[in-house]
C-alpha atoms as one frame of an Amber mdcrd trajectory, in Angstrom:
protein
 -21.395  13.830  84.501 -22.130  10.553  86.307 -24.907  10.214  88.890 -22.288
   9.443  91.564 -20.329  12.618  90.882 -23.516  14.701  90.673 -24.755  13.345
  94.020 -21.397  13.848  95.725 -21.071  17.381  94.402 -24.551  18.313  95.539
 -24.023  16.703  98.953 -20.670  18.408  99.432 -22.090  21.781  98.464 -25.123
  21.360 100.698 -23.027  20.486 103.763 -20.306  23.048 103.214 -22.240  25.876
 101.624 -23.653  27.358 104.826 -20.283  27.417 106.548 -18.581  29.000 103.542
 -21.358  31.568 103.182 -20.670  32.699 106.721 -17.039  33.203 105.690 -17.973
  35.494 102.816 -17.975  33.015  99.903 -20.744  33.478  97.349 -22.456  30.512
  95.727 -20.591  31.291  92.523 -17.167  31.438  94.177 -17.835  28.205  96.046
 -18.718  26.536  92.767 -15.168  27.176  91.582 -13.588  25.266  94.471 -12.470
  21.737  93.655 -14.087  19.478  96.243 -12.324  16.447  97.656 -15.094  14.223
  96.292 -15.222  15.892  92.893 -12.426  13.839  91.356 -12.214  13.523  87.566
 -11.745   9.835  86.784  -9.809   9.125  83.589  -9.560   6.051  81.392  -6.559
   5.417  79.136  -7.493   4.262  75.624  -4.530   2.396  74.145  -1.491   1.784
  76.324   0.965   3.094  73.747   4.490   4.436  74.136   3.028   7.911  73.719
   0.768   7.421  76.712   3.423   5.664  78.786   6.343   8.004  78.204   4.631
  11.349  77.582   0.944  11.735  78.419   0.932   9.927  81.741   4.159  11.505
  83.097   2.743  14.929  82.168  -0.611  14.029  83.726   1.178  13.093  86.969
   2.691  16.590  87.158  -0.774  18.096  87.631  -3.272  15.453  88.702  -3.050
  15.965  92.454  -3.427  19.715  92.220  -6.383  19.465  89.835  -7.872  16.366
  91.487  -7.646  13.968  88.539  -7.163  10.217  88.744  -6.532   7.402  86.261
  -8.697   4.401  87.098  -8.767   2.164  84.001  -6.935   1.246  80.806  -8.347
  -0.243  77.605  -6.182  -2.165  75.152  -7.170  -4.934  72.748  -3.794  -6.701
  73.118  -3.383  -8.781  76.277   0.332  -7.981  76.667  -0.120  -4.204  76.457
  -3.243  -4.269  78.620  -1.483  -6.148  81.417   1.560  -3.884  81.120  -0.718
  -0.862  81.348  -2.461  -2.122  84.468   0.868  -2.768  86.195   2.399   0.549
  85.156  -0.608   2.638  86.132  -1.072   0.804  89.413   2.498   1.680  90.388
   2.014   5.334  89.425  -1.483   5.906  90.810  -0.924   3.723  93.900  -4.296
   1.977  93.656  -5.912  -0.773  91.607  -6.497  -0.194  87.891  -9.241  -1.855
  85.856  -7.965  -3.506  82.685 -10.486  -3.542  79.830 -10.301  -5.753  76.730
 -11.933  -3.086  74.594 -13.625   0.305  74.776 -17.071  -1.206  75.268 -15.855
  -2.645  78.562 -14.259   0.685  79.459 -17.412   2.706  78.831 -19.516   0.152
  80.684 -17.627   1.059  83.866 -19.310   3.516  86.177 -17.938   6.984  86.744
 -15.378   7.281  83.914 -15.477  11.012  83.206 -12.728  11.470  80.604 -10.333
   9.533  78.381  -6.863   9.986  76.944  -6.689   8.400  73.485  -3.391   7.306
  71.934  -4.082   4.536  69.457  -3.220   3.886  65.792  -3.324   7.001  63.609
  -6.403   5.972  61.623  -8.339   5.209  64.821  -8.182   8.610  66.521 -11.321
  10.083  64.949 -13.227   6.821  65.351 -12.258   6.457  69.000 -13.236  10.101
  69.535 -16.715   9.323  68.208 -16.963   6.349  70.593 -15.959   8.517  73.539
 -18.435  11.238  72.584 -21.243   8.690  72.399 -20.235   7.637  75.917 -20.344
  11.312  77.001 -16.661  11.584  77.947 -14.242  14.496  77.812 -11.324  13.714
  75.515  -7.601  14.215  75.026  -6.808  12.639  71.655  -3.536  12.331  69.768
  -2.927  13.649  66.286  -3.441  13.148  63.413  -7.124  13.563  64.101  -8.213
  11.690  60.959  -6.640  10.040  57.920  -9.727  10.150  55.663 -12.264  12.914
  55.145 -15.121  10.500  55.876 -13.757   9.906  59.380 -12.836  13.574  59.752
 -16.344  14.826  58.953 -18.017  12.197  61.139 -15.883  13.081  64.156 -16.387
  16.836  63.691 -20.153  16.354  63.432 -20.218  14.254  66.602 -18.091  16.798
  68.458 -20.204  19.770  67.397 -23.344  17.989  68.602 -21.757  17.421  72.015
 -20.786  19.610  74.955 -17.709  17.510  75.750 -14.250  19.058  76.116 -11.788
  17.953  73.416  -8.066  18.634  73.234  -6.076  17.585  70.159  -2.500  16.541
  70.832  -1.149  19.550  68.907   1.197  20.702  71.674   2.433  23.775  69.864
  -0.863  25.455  70.719   0.181  25.483  74.377   3.688  26.815  73.692   4.295
  30.377  74.841   6.751  30.926  71.989   4.075  29.945  69.490   1.560  32.260
  71.126   4.097  35.084  70.850   4.687  34.237  67.181   0.941  34.159  66.490
   0.451  37.587  68.055   3.397  39.055  66.145   2.150  37.783  62.783  -1.485
  38.723  63.378  -0.494  42.205  64.565   0.692  43.029  61.048   4.253  43.775
  62.190   5.576  40.811  60.250   3.986  41.814  56.973   2.367  39.347  54.604
   3.640  35.784  54.827   5.314  34.929  51.530   6.637  31.440  52.307   6.932
  28.887  55.114   9.582  26.166  55.298   8.846  23.131  57.472  11.391  20.356
  57.997  11.534  17.238  60.153  14.540  14.975  59.587  15.763  11.944  61.523
  18.340   9.200  61.048  16.890   6.406  63.151  16.541   2.975  61.504  14.290
   1.900  64.373  11.893   4.840  64.064   8.363   3.424  63.956   9.791  -0.112
  63.975   8.929  -2.542  66.802  10.768  -5.798  65.913  10.933  -7.139  69.478
   7.235  -6.534  70.061   6.307  -7.891  66.628   7.937 -11.187  67.583   5.737
 -11.371  70.697   2.489 -10.389  68.993   0.107 -13.313  68.388  -3.316 -13.051
  66.780  -5.000 -15.135  69.476  -3.956 -12.570  72.112  -5.623  -9.572  70.488
  -8.771  -8.533  68.651  -7.588  -8.003  65.064 -11.063  -7.241  63.672 -11.574
  -4.581  66.322  -8.206  -3.080  65.366  -9.236  -2.764  61.694 -12.419  -0.850
  62.600 -13.679   0.580  59.278 -10.605  -0.257  57.197 -10.847  -3.010  54.532
 -10.420  -6.482  55.987  -7.102  -8.255  55.548  -5.439 -11.134  57.336  -3.638
 -10.540  60.617  -0.218  -8.898  60.280   1.711  -8.135  63.468   3.790  -5.502
  61.673   0.726  -3.589  60.565  -0.667  -3.815  64.076   2.485  -2.512  65.796
   4.294  -0.679  62.982   1.139   0.870  61.521   2.911   4.170  60.815   4.743
   2.433  57.975   1.592   1.194  56.245  -1.318   2.905  54.515  -4.326   2.899
  55.166  -3.449   2.669  58.872  -1.291   5.804  58.730  -0.103   8.330  56.185
   3.337   8.232  57.820   5.220  11.517  57.655   2.207  13.773  56.900   0.076
  12.463  59.753   2.849  12.017  62.293   5.003  15.095  61.759   3.514  17.478
  59.253   0.210  17.592  61.170   2.020  19.387  64.019   3.683  21.912  61.757
   0.906  22.667  59.292  -1.367  23.360  62.257   0.693  26.444  63.094   0.110
  27.749  59.552  -3.639  27.478  60.039  -3.447  28.974  63.524  -1.261  31.946
  62.554  -3.214  32.793  59.378  -6.807  31.757  60.095  -6.831  29.689  56.881
  -8.454  26.268  57.114  -6.722  24.333  54.347  -4.432  24.651  51.319  -5.760
  25.585  47.912  -3.675  22.807  46.371  -0.889  20.307  47.159   1.705  18.419
  45.124   4.181  15.906  46.530   7.183  13.841  45.547   9.324  11.265  47.302
   9.736   7.568  47.852  11.399   4.804  49.837  15.055   5.472  49.120  16.855
   4.008  52.120  14.837   1.631  54.289  13.855  -1.352  52.119  12.136  -3.128
  54.995   8.702  -3.803  53.525   7.205  -0.452  54.464   4.727   1.245  52.155
   4.918   4.817  53.461   7.769   6.938  52.161  11.030   7.539  53.998  11.579
  10.789  52.050   8.895  13.385  51.345   8.657  16.840  49.828   5.191  18.377
  49.694   4.430  21.843  48.331   1.268  23.694  49.380  -0.418  26.739  47.908
  -2.225  28.743  50.603  -4.414  31.788  50.457  -8.028  32.933  50.238  -9.882
  30.696  47.788 -11.827  33.706  46.520  -8.690  35.731  45.734  -6.009  33.751
  43.896  -3.852  36.860  43.559  -3.039  36.589  47.260  -1.289  33.733  48.935
   1.956  32.065  49.880   3.754  28.771  49.563   4.469  26.187  52.250   7.112
  23.511  51.736   7.273  20.441  53.979  10.445  18.352  53.715  11.158  15.206
  55.690  13.741  12.434  55.460  14.364   9.420  57.673  17.944   8.626  56.633
  19.838  11.777  57.614  18.946  14.232  60.350  19.009  15.081  64.032  15.264
  15.045  64.885  15.418  18.822  65.349  12.268  19.937  63.577  12.202  23.459
  62.174   9.664  26.055  61.085  10.630  29.311  59.418   8.122  31.963  58.295
   9.239  34.461  55.659   7.979  37.890  54.704   9.418  40.607  52.480  10.958
  42.109  55.613  12.774  39.114  57.053  11.986  35.920  58.890  10.398  34.476
  62.022  12.441  31.453  63.036  10.851  28.967  65.441  14.114  27.044  65.794
  15.787  30.021  67.464  12.551  31.744  68.564  13.754  34.960  66.987  12.511
  37.504  64.460  15.206  39.041  62.262  15.578  41.206  59.127  17.510  38.378
  57.414  16.647  38.370  53.714  14.441  41.446  54.024  14.148  44.252  51.478
  17.213  46.403  52.092  17.399  50.145  51.540  19.831  49.679  48.654  17.614
  47.337  46.668  14.442  49.217  47.565  15.932  52.534  46.429  16.945  51.067
  43.074  13.306  50.197  42.438  11.997  53.431  43.975  10.404  51.522  46.811
  10.486  51.825  50.587  12.767  49.402  52.357  11.180  46.905  54.741  13.363
  45.303  57.373  12.004  43.598  60.472  13.534  44.478  63.839  15.621  41.999
  65.825  13.199  40.439  68.315  13.636  37.575  70.751  10.261  35.918  71.283
  11.402  35.046  74.806  11.220  38.756  75.626   7.537  38.757  74.751   6.540
  35.884  77.028   7.208  34.879  80.607   8.813  31.619  79.590   9.473  29.926
  76.254   8.200  26.375  76.648  10.014  24.698  73.763  11.427  25.008  70.266
   9.913  23.602  67.102  10.092  19.982  68.249   7.550  18.150  70.426   7.515
  15.259  72.839   7.587  14.523  76.557   8.655  18.027  77.499   7.397  21.214
  79.111   5.212  21.948  76.112   3.382  18.611  76.337   2.974  19.108  80.069
   1.432  22.537  79.486  -0.902  21.051  76.883  -2.100  18.241  79.152  -2.617
  20.753  81.944  -4.643  23.007  79.668  -6.950  20.076  78.913  -7.341  19.263
  82.597  -8.104  22.887  83.441 -10.687  23.077  80.650 -12.370  19.894  81.863
 -12.760  21.775  85.144 -13.785  25.166  83.731 -15.659  23.885  80.627 -13.803
  26.483  78.564 -12.472  25.742  75.088  -9.050  24.078  74.960  -6.004  25.467
  73.183  -6.406  22.840  70.435 -10.149  22.256  69.946 -11.712  19.819  67.506
 -11.621  22.381  64.688  -7.808  22.403  64.881  -7.811  18.653  64.335 -10.292
  18.872  61.493  -8.259  21.463  59.586  -4.834  19.886  60.080  -6.350  16.621
  58.864  -7.506  18.241  55.624  -3.911  19.256  54.904  -2.419  15.882  55.823
  -5.032  13.994  53.790  -4.343  16.258  50.809  -0.612  15.631  51.168  -1.138
  11.874  51.396  -3.440  11.964  48.364  -0.818  13.854  46.354   1.864  11.355
  47.374  -0.255   8.315  46.487  -1.751   9.512  43.206   0.944  11.787  41.814
  -1.777  14.339  41.107  -2.152  17.986  42.015  -4.694  17.735  44.810  -7.394
  20.283  45.663 -10.175  20.616  48.225 -13.888  20.930  47.446 -15.327  23.423
  49.938 -18.940  22.473  49.187 -18.585  18.709  49.684 -15.612  18.895  52.086
 -13.808  16.297  49.984 -10.187  15.950  48.892  -9.997  15.731  45.090  -7.153
  13.977  43.234  -7.272  13.487  39.476 -10.896  14.600  39.392 -11.907  11.891
  41.883 -12.625  11.844  45.619  -9.601  10.442  47.462 -10.371   7.617  49.920
  -7.791   4.832  49.947
């Protein structure tokens, strides 16, 4: 906490404490009151579409109540930085400081927290920067695209007392909390398989042709963009359409699968797959991209010390046919839990007829609407600028206030990144990929996977 905020808090408490004590407030209860001078000042790291159209609108739903303010924006591209200053000034109704890079941002006085939405490969690295600057953090997924970055960011986070929220919005969805409780209660039975799909038919998805035409090397810091990736000459497409190019993004695994595989870890308590294989390619969009437009990845999950137990997860994604309606279906021997419909049903379960023929007991799940188990279902299996994202941003803001753990702490980011890195390694090498628990490395073809 900055010296200014500490002084103002102490001054406010000293002047108001006596009066409140006479009204029956204890010192502890007064400490929970948000003072007018105890504002949390936020910096935006990367003025991306995600920040502009999702994070900031959700932030504005809660900032006045929770006494948060956005005061600065950092972006290494002049055009985006100036756009960010203008946009935030209109929303916050006061001046905004525009910073050319994060060093300038963290040199400002009284920045308490940051919201990070930059290129996929930068999230872990920008988290480390923010932790070194002693800031609370909301950071987009995927958390990391290499295990080196993943381990470094986890280590920095564990050595800090800062609040971190990963942008895994499902963890703030009431339907997902209901599903987690149902599975962990044992009512569902053992998970036998999970099907994850995310299909779109949008030629412009992850493409930015208009912006690419405007992007000039002299107006941005290309070397700062590359961070710890191998040097290559400036490429406006890789700067703005990074999701199409490795090693700046894994594409489908990091962008979409990271959301969905996180629920598997959350619901089961498992930290990573035992193994992953993948197949796919660029079948439709021959536009110079390197990341696939069609992916099928198959995961083996279960306790590493008991290979007789486990289940399979299949992730399927295509970018040439689909309605952007992501789905997640969990199967057991008694039926399914469908997070498209938010319902549990006996569909496909072991019927009395088939059980009797094998001298077994039938197992059929009851018909359950997850909405009946929560006050309000926030969303379906998709994500975006919706009620679920708003709830997730609010949870972060509340935890910055309370210093309690967020719904999606750093460990959630670390574990989903293991799965996405394994999937990317399988896609790029064609090998069956495993994870070395001792070294915390992804292994493909007997070698550590890096690039």
